[in-house]
C-alpha positions, -999 to 999 in steps of 0.1 A, spaced: -415 392 404 -401 423 396 -407 442 418 -390 418 440 -360 419 423 -359 460 423 -365 457 459 -338 437 466 -313 455 445 -328 487 462 -312 469 494 -283 462 485 -272 494 471 -285 511 504 -265 485 526 -233 490 504 -243 532 510 -243 524 548 -214 507 546 -193 534 526 -203 560 554 -195 544 581 -162 531 563 -156 571 556 -159 569 594 -140 541 606 -120 524 573 -118 490 596 -149 492 576 -132 491 542 -132 451 545 -165 446 535 -163 468 505 -125 450 496 -137 413 496 -168 424 484 -151 436 448 -114 421 453 -117 394 432 -135 416 403 -114 441 399 -80 417 402 -98 394 374 -104 428 353 -63 446 356 -54 404 350 -69 407 323 -52 435 311 -12 431 323 -14 394 321 5 388 350 -2 378 383 20 394 407 14 428 379 -19 423 389 -22 419 421 -4 453 429 -20 470 409 -54 455 427 -37 465 459 -33 504 446 -67 504 437 -79 496 465 -55 519 485 -62 544 465 -102 538 474 -93 536 506 -77 570 514 -100 587 492 -126 575 501 -139 609 515 -143 618 477 -168 593 470 -198 604 459 -227 581 452 -245 585 416 -266 556 417 -241 532 404 -226 502 420 -194 513 437 -174 489 416 -181 519 389 -156 541 409 -134 511 414 -130 503 378 -124 541 368 -92 537 394 -82 505 377 -83 519 344 -63 550 355 -39 527 369 -37 508 339 -30 536 323 -2 546 344 13 516 346 17 512 306 26 547 307 56 537 336 65 509 314 64 515 281 44 479 274 23 470 249 -16 467 265 -26 434 268 -63 426 254 -81 394 273 -112 385 252 -137 356 256 -153 344 225 -190 356 235 -175 390 243 -159 387 203 -196 377 189 -212 409 208 -188 427 191 -190 414 154 -228 411 161 -224 448 166 -209 455 139 -224 433 111 -256 419 116 -247 394 84 -228 368 89 -190 376 82 -174 363 121 -152 339 107 -138 371 87 -138 391 112 -122 367 138 -92 366 119 -84 402 113 -98 415 147 -63 420 161 -55 442 132 -88 465 135 -79 468 170 -44 479 172 -58 506 149 -78 520 176 -63 548 195 -58 539 242 -91 560 247 -115 545 223 -103 511 226 -108 516 263 -145 524 256 -147 492 235 -126 471 258 -156 483 287 -187 475 269 -179 447 248 -155 429 267 -161 433 303 -200 437 291 -209 470 313 -235 489 307 -235 525 292 -241 543 323 -214 527 342 -189 533 315 -199 573 318 -191 569 353 -154 550 350 -143 572 323 -160 605 340 -181 616 311 -220 617 304 -239 586 290 -251 598 258 -214 608 250 -205 574 255 -230 561 235 -224 578 204 -189 574 210 -192 535 210 -218 533 178 -185 559 158 -159 536 169 -182 506 156 -183 519 123 -144 528 122 -137 494 129 -160 487 107 -144 507 74 -113 494 84 -126 460 85 -139 460 54 -104 477 39 -87 451 53 -112 422 29 
């Protein structure tokens, strides 16, 4: 059964890679990539900016940049979406910097549970839930970005590394250091 799933994934990735290669030659082929990933990237950006029109504009910029720079894309064994997320993260950072606005973090309760479970194996999540905004506010932009991608977007370490243009081991180490930092901040708040 696992073999079949692996085969399908490899076949899907191969199809995607061939479409990307065609889109490098013929921009009209980019439409398939746009349609496949638009909703995912739009929701990612919308969760950050909370304004539908701004999210739509930023998403358009992401896909425009992706199409224009498609010749620079190199497959590294990850989905094409990781490259799009990297562009989206950079667009959001630029957006917040230019507009001098506070970053919004949209988090589902299940994502908080994952974060809480990583920080505290014992059950103090109810108290942490009340103070998590204080803990998150104590993090730098780059630290928050790692936590957000890992726990709120549920990205694997390898994909986060691709998005942030660093190594997977670096992302893992930073994540575990950040969890410890967040744990210490929370304990000071008790």
